[in-house]
C-alpha positions as CSV (number, residue, x, y, z in Angstrom):
1,M,-19.8,4.0,-4.4
2,M,-18.2,5.5,-7.5
3,I,-15.3,7.9,-7.3
4,V,-14.2,9.9,-10.4
5,A,-11.0,12.0,-10.1
6,F,-11.0,15.6,-11.4
7,V,-8.8,18.4,-10.2
8,M,-8.7,21.8,-8.3
9,P,-6.3,23.6,-6.1
10,V,-5.8,25.7,-2.9
11,A,-2.3,26.4,-1.6
12,V,-1.3,24.5,1.6
13,H,1.6,26.1,3.4
14,G,3.6,26.4,0.1
15,Q,3.1,22.7,-0.7
16,G,0.9,23.2,-3.7
17,V,-2.8,22.9,-4.1
18,I,-5.3,20.5,-2.7
19,P,-8.2,19.2,-4.9
20,L,-11.7,20.4,-4.4
21,K,-13.9,17.5,-3.5
22,V,-17.4,17.7,-4.8
23,G,-20.0,15.3,-3.4
24,V,-22.8,14.0,-5.7
25,L,-25.8,12.6,-4.0
26,A,-28.1,11.0,-6.6
27,S,-30.8,8.4,-7.0
28,L,-28.8,5.9,-9.1
29,S,-31.0,3.0,-8.3
30,G,-34.8,2.9,-8.3
31,S,-37.4,4.4,-10.6
32,V,-35.4,7.5,-11.5
33,A,-32.0,5.9,-12.0
34,D,-31.9,6.5,-15.7
35,V,-32.5,10.2,-15.5
36,N,-30.0,10.6,-12.7
37,A,-27.4,8.7,-14.7
38,G,-28.1,11.0,-17.7
39,E,-27.6,14.1,-15.5
40,L,-24.3,12.8,-14.2
41,N,-23.2,12.3,-17.8
42,G,-23.9,16.0,-18.5
43,L,-21.9,17.0,-15.4
44,K,-19.0,14.8,-16.3
45,L,-18.9,16.1,-19.9
46,R,-18.4,19.7,-18.9
47,L,-15.7,18.8,-16.3
48,K,-13.9,16.8,-19.0
49,Q,-14.0,19.8,-21.3
50,V,-12.2,22.0,-18.8
51,G,-9.7,19.3,-18.1
52,H,-11.1,18.5,-14.7
53,Q,-9.4,21.7,-13.5
54,I,-10.9,25.2,-12.8
55,A,-9.0,28.2,-11.6
56,G,-6.0,26.0,-10.8
57,R,-8.1,23.6,-8.7
58,K,-8.5,20.0,-9.6
59,I,-12.0,18.6,-9.1
60,E,-12.6,15.2,-7.4
61,L,-16.2,13.9,-7.6
62,V,-17.3,11.5,-4.9
63,V,-20.6,10.0,-6.1
64,E,-23.1,8.3,-3.8
65,D,-26.4,6.5,-4.5
66,D,-29.2,7.5,-2.1
67,A,-31.5,4.9,-3.7
68,G,-34.4,7.4,-3.5
69,D,-34.6,6.7,0.2
70,P,-34.6,9.6,2.8
71,N,-32.7,7.6,5.5
72,T,-30.1,6.4,3.0
73,G,-29.8,9.9,1.7
74,L,-29.1,11.3,5.1
75,A,-26.5,8.6,5.9
76,K,-24.8,9.2,2.5
77,A,-24.8,13.0,3.1
78,Q,-23.1,12.5,6.4
79,K,-20.5,10.3,4.8
80,L,-19.8,12.9,2.1
81,I,-19.3,15.6,4.7
82,E,-17.6,13.9,7.6
83,R,-15.6,11.1,5.9
84,D,-14.9,12.4,2.4
85,R,-14.7,16.0,3.4
86,V,-16.4,17.4,0.4
87,E,-16.7,21.2,0.1
88,L,-19.7,21.3,-2.2
89,V,-22.7,19.0,-2.6
90,I,-24.6,18.4,-5.8
91,G,-28.0,16.8,-5.1
92,P,-30.2,15.2,-3.9
93,F,-32.6,14.6,-6.8
94,L,-35.9,13.5,-5.3
95,G,-37.7,16.0,-3.1
96,H,-38.3,13.8,-0.1
97,V,-34.6,13.0,0.0
98,T,-33.8,16.7,-0.1
99,A,-36.2,17.3,2.7
100,A,-34.5,14.6,4.8
101,T,-31.0,16.0,4.2
102,Q,-31.4,19.8,4.0
103,D,-31.2,20.6,7.7
104,Y,-28.0,18.5,8.2
105,L,-26.4,20.1,5.2
106,G,-27.6,23.5,6.4
107,R,-25.8,23.0,9.7
108,K,-22.6,22.0,7.9
109,G,-22.8,25.1,5.7
110,V,-21.4,23.7,2.5
111,P,-23.0,25.0,-0.7
112,V,-25.6,22.7,-2.1
113,L,-26.9,22.5,-5.7
114,P,-29.8,20.1,-5.9
115,L,-30.0,18.0,-9.1
116,V,-33.4,19.3,-10.1
117,G,-36.1,21.8,-9.2
118,Q,-37.3,21.8,-5.6
119,T,-40.2,22.9,-3.5
120,P,-39.9,26.2,-1.5
121,E,-40.0,24.0,1.7
122,N,-36.8,22.3,0.5
123,V,-34.9,25.5,0.2
124,R,-35.2,26.7,3.8
125,Q,-31.4,26.6,4.4
126,P,-29.4,29.6,3.1
127,N,-26.7,27.4,1.6
128,I,-29.1,25.7,-0.9
129,L,-29.1,27.2,-4.4
130,V,-31.5,25.6,-6.8
131,P,-30.3,25.5,-10.5
132,S,-33.8,24.8,-11.8
133,W,-37.4,25.6,-11.2
134,N,-39.5,26.4,-8.1
135,S,-41.8,23.3,-8.2
136,A,-44.9,25.2,-6.8
137,Q,-44.4,28.0,-9.4
138,L,-44.0,25.5,-12.2
139,G,-47.3,23.9,-11.4
140,R,-49.0,27.2,-11.0
141,M,-47.8,28.3,-14.4
142,M,-49.3,25.2,-16.0
143,G,-52.6,25.7,-14.1
144,E,-52.8,29.3,-15.3
145,Y,-52.0,28.3,-18.9
146,A,-54.5,25.4,-18.9
147,A,-57.3,27.8,-17.9
148,A,-56.4,30.9,-19.9
149,K,-54.8,29.5,-23.1
150,L,-56.0,26.0,-23.4
151,G,-59.5,26.7,-22.3
152,H,-59.9,23.8,-19.9
153,K,-62.8,24.2,-17.4
154,S,-62.2,21.2,-15.2
155,A,-59.3,18.9,-14.4
156,M,-58.2,16.0,-12.3
157,I,-54.8,15.5,-10.7
158,V,-53.1,12.1,-10.9
159,S,-49.5,12.5,-9.5
160,S,-46.8,10.7,-7.7
161,K,-47.0,10.7,-3.9
162,Y,-43.8,12.5,-2.9
163,S,-42.9,16.1,-2.2
164,F,-42.4,17.2,-5.8
165,G,-45.4,15.4,-7.1
166,T,-47.7,16.8,-4.4
167,R,-46.3,20.3,-4.3
168,V,-46.2,20.9,-8.1
169,S,-49.8,19.6,-8.1
170,E,-50.8,22.0,-5.4
171,G,-49.3,24.7,-7.6
172,F,-51.4,23.5,-10.5
173,R,-54.5,23.6,-8.4
174,A,-53.8,27.1,-7.3
175,G,-53.2,28.4,-10.8
176,F,-56.1,26.5,-12.4
177,T,-58.7,27.5,-9.8
178,A,-57.5,31.2,-9.9
179,G,-58.3,31.1,-13.6
180,G,-61.8,29.8,-13.0
181,G,-61.1,26.1,-13.4
182,I,-62.4,23.3,-11.1
183,V,-60.3,20.4,-9.9
184,R,-62.7,17.5,-9.6
185,R,-60.5,14.8,-8.1
186,E,-57.0,14.3,-6.8
187,V,-55.1,11.0,-6.8
188,Y,-51.6,10.5,-5.4
189,V,-49.8,7.2,-6.3
190,P,-46.8,5.8,-4.4
191,L,-43.4,5.9,-6.2
192,G,-42.5,2.5,-7.8
193,T,-46.2,1.4,-8.2
194,A,-46.2,-1.4,-10.7
195,D,-49.9,-1.3,-11.8
196,W,-51.4,2.1,-12.6
197,A,-54.8,0.7,-13.8
198,P,-56.5,1.2,-10.4
199,F,-55.5,4.8,-10.4
200,V,-56.3,5.6,-14.0
201,G,-59.4,3.5,-14.7
202,G,-62.8,5.0,-13.9
203,L,-61.7,8.6,-14.3
204,P,-64.5,10.7,-16.0
205,E,-63.9,11.5,-19.6
206,G,-63.9,14.9,-21.1
207,T,-61.7,16.3,-18.3
208,A,-58.1,17.4,-18.5
209,V,-55.6,15.5,-16.3
210,F,-52.5,17.1,-14.6
211,S,-49.8,14.6,-13.7
212,A,-46.4,15.1,-12.1
213,V,-44.8,11.6,-12.3
214,P,-41.0,10.8,-12.7
215,G,-38.9,8.2,-14.5
216,V,-40.2,4.7,-15.1
217,D,-43.5,5.5,-13.3
218,A,-44.2,8.1,-16.0
219,I,-43.9,5.5,-18.7
220,K,-46.4,3.3,-16.8
221,L,-48.8,6.2,-16.4
222,I,-48.7,7.2,-20.1
223,K,-49.1,3.6,-21.4
224,T,-51.9,2.8,-19.0
225,R,-53.8,5.9,-20.0
226,H,-53.4,4.8,-23.7
227,E,-54.7,1.3,-22.9
228,F,-57.8,2.9,-21.3
229,G,-58.3,5.1,-24.4
230,Q,-57.7,8.4,-22.5
231,R,-55.0,9.9,-24.7
232,D,-57.4,11.8,-26.8
233,S,-60.5,12.0,-24.6
234,M,-58.6,13.3,-21.5
235,P,-55.9,15.8,-22.4
236,L,-52.7,15.4,-20.3
237,L,-50.9,18.4,-18.8
238,T,-47.5,17.9,-17.1
239,P,-44.2,19.4,-16.0
240,I,-41.5,18.3,-18.5
241,S,-40.3,15.6,-16.2
242,T,-43.3,13.4,-16.9
243,V,-42.6,13.4,-20.7
244,D,-38.8,14.0,-20.6
245,G,-37.0,13.2,-23.8
246,M,-35.3,10.3,-22.2
247,L,-38.7,8.7,-21.5
248,L,-40.5,9.5,-24.8
249,P,-39.0,6.6,-26.9
250,A,-40.6,4.1,-24.5
251,M,-43.9,6.0,-24.5
252,G,-44.2,6.3,-28.2
253,D,-47.5,7.4,-29.6
254,A,-49.1,7.1,-26.2
255,A,-47.5,10.4,-25.2
256,V,-48.8,12.4,-28.3
257,G,-51.0,15.3,-27.3
258,T,-49.5,15.9,-23.9
259,V,-48.8,19.6,-23.1
260,A,-45.8,20.2,-20.8
261,V,-44.1,23.2,-19.2
262,T,-40.3,23.3,-19.3
263,H,-37.3,25.6,-19.5
264,Y,-35.4,23.3,-21.7
265,F,-35.9,20.8,-24.5
266,E,-33.2,19.1,-26.6
267,D,-34.2,20.9,-29.9
268,L,-33.9,24.4,-28.3
269,D,-32.4,26.5,-31.1
270,I,-29.7,28.5,-29.5
271,P,-25.9,28.3,-30.1
272,E,-25.1,27.0,-26.6
273,N,-27.5,24.1,-26.9
274,T,-26.4,23.3,-30.4
275,R,-22.8,23.0,-29.2
276,F,-23.9,21.0,-26.1
277,V,-25.9,18.5,-28.2
278,E,-22.9,18.0,-30.6
279,D,-20.4,17.6,-27.8
280,Y,-22.7,15.2,-25.9
281,R,-23.2,13.1,-29.0
282,R,-19.4,13.0,-29.7
283,E,-18.7,11.9,-26.1
284,Y,-21.4,9.3,-25.6
285,G,-22.2,8.2,-29.1
286,K,-25.8,9.4,-28.8
287,P,-27.6,12.7,-28.4
288,P,-28.8,13.9,-25.0
289,A,-32.3,12.5,-24.5
290,G,-33.8,15.3,-22.4
291,Y,-33.6,18.0,-19.8
292,Y,-31.5,16.2,-17.2
293,E,-28.3,15.9,-19.2
294,A,-28.4,19.6,-20.0
295,L,-29.0,20.4,-16.3
296,G,-26.0,18.4,-15.2
297,Y,-23.9,20.3,-17.7
298,T,-25.3,23.6,-16.4
299,I,-24.5,22.7,-12.8
300,A,-20.9,22.2,-13.8
301,Q,-20.9,25.6,-15.6
302,I,-22.2,27.2,-12.4
303,I,-19.3,25.7,-10.4
304,E,-16.9,26.7,-13.1
305,A,-18.0,30.3,-13.2
306,A,-18.0,30.6,-9.4
307,L,-14.6,29.2,-9.0
308,K,-13.1,31.4,-11.6
309,A,-14.7,34.4,-9.8
310,T,-13.1,33.4,-6.5
311,G,-9.7,32.6,-8.0
312,G,-10.1,29.0,-6.8
313,R,-11.2,29.8,-3.2
314,S,-13.8,27.4,-1.9
315,D,-14.6,28.4,1.6
316,P,-18.4,28.2,1.9
317,A,-19.2,31.9,2.3
318,T,-17.0,32.9,-0.7
319,L,-18.1,30.1,-3.0
320,L,-21.8,30.5,-2.2
321,A,-21.6,34.2,-2.8
322,A,-19.9,33.7,-6.2
323,M,-22.5,31.0,-7.2
324,K,-25.3,33.5,-6.4
325,A,-23.6,36.1,-8.7
326,V,-23.1,33.9,-11.8
327,D,-24.6,35.1,-15.1
328,I,-23.8,32.6,-17.8
329,R,-25.0,31.2,-21.1
330,T,-26.0,27.6,-20.8
331,P,-27.7,25.0,-23.1
332,Q,-30.9,26.2,-21.4
333,G,-30.2,29.9,-22.3
334,R,-29.1,32.6,-19.9
335,L,-28.9,31.6,-16.3
336,R,-28.7,34.1,-13.4
337,F,-30.0,33.7,-9.8
338,D,-32.3,35.9,-7.7
339,P,-29.9,36.0,-4.8
340,E,-32.7,36.2,-2.2
341,K,-35.0,33.5,-3.6
342,R,-31.9,31.3,-4.6
343,Y,-33.7,30.1,-7.7
344,P,-32.8,31.3,-11.3
345,Y,-34.6,33.5,-13.7
346,L,-35.7,31.2,-16.5
347,D,-37.4,31.2,-19.9
348,Y,-40.4,28.9,-19.8
349,Y,-41.7,27.0,-22.8
350,F,-45.1,25.4,-23.2
351,V,-44.6,22.4,-25.5
352,K,-46.9,19.8,-27.0
353,V,-45.8,16.2,-27.8
354,I,-46.4,15.5,-31.4
355,A,-45.5,12.7,-33.8
356,K,-42.6,13.7,-36.1
357,G,-40.9,11.3,-38.4
358,G,-42.6,8.4,-36.7
359,K,-41.2,9.4,-33.3
360,P,-42.6,11.7,-30.5
361,A,-41.1,15.2,-30.5
362,Y,-41.9,18.6,-29.0
363,Q,-43.8,21.5,-30.7
364,V,-43.5,24.9,-29.0
365,L,-46.8,26.5,-28.3
366,D,-45.7,29.5,-26.2
367,V,-42.7,31.0,-24.4
368,V,-42.5,33.3,-21.5
369,R,-39.1,35.0,-21.1
370,S,-37.0,35.7,-18.1
371,V,-39.6,34.7,-15.5
372,R,-38.6,35.8,-12.0
373,P,-38.6,33.0,-9.4
374,D,-41.2,33.0,-6.7
């Protein structure tokens, strides 16, 4: 367990203000450990910039590692609520851990901000507010784009076998087939698989491939495809998480040609992102590598805006209502929630991985502005 002291206040019988405890439930070990650590860096950066204090309340982060395991996640969620007495939970990250914890957190009523986009099934509880995409919608948008704009007629799905991987792939299938495309085969690979050759070898050439694969597994997928000569013969379509900027250096030229859908990339040319990239580089001695650092920073901004609106009050009903009402400028652009759907309106970019200066980078193909969440 790692505890990082920040600060926030609420008056206690004239004795001053108590800190606001914020629980972070992340997968800090396992195949997505690096991206979770990057997101935590973004969160800490914004809290440091505001002096670990918002609206007179000091913030105290209590960070727990769920190890990407549903049972561990539930146990750690119970610890955060019952022993640490947190008033707000950030996380989990992986969809199957969110599925395992959402009913417990729903009964407790504390506001919950998952660390990444979630499936609609993982947002059943009214206290969950997702600061990122609807996974099914994200996949559907890529499916529609692949059929209508990229001209693909047939595709295969090779994705990770967990709730995000399967649900975003179902979204792709729905969008692609609605546009006249045919999905010829679907393969779902367990998280943490060491050898991807059995799942990648033997796929028919001349067909696009949609893959939703996170972290280290994505690197293995991309490199294995390249070893089988599929980079150019079988175009790869993905959500940004498969070719996140943090992963691209390890993928190298093998990722070139991949088309991804995202609502953030590190070269996004808006003032808020320029400042974020400069501040992140100054704090950590390197630029943010991808989407997750920016999302961690954005989550801190959501909390900041909500607490300012409540004057530091953090009872669940007041804080959740204020979070739903935020309308802020973030490194990802403008962020505001649909209060009923509990997902944000977002600008979505379709980007292609290209070689630039000897390194993989993103080229914007299309952008769709202010997309309403499903």
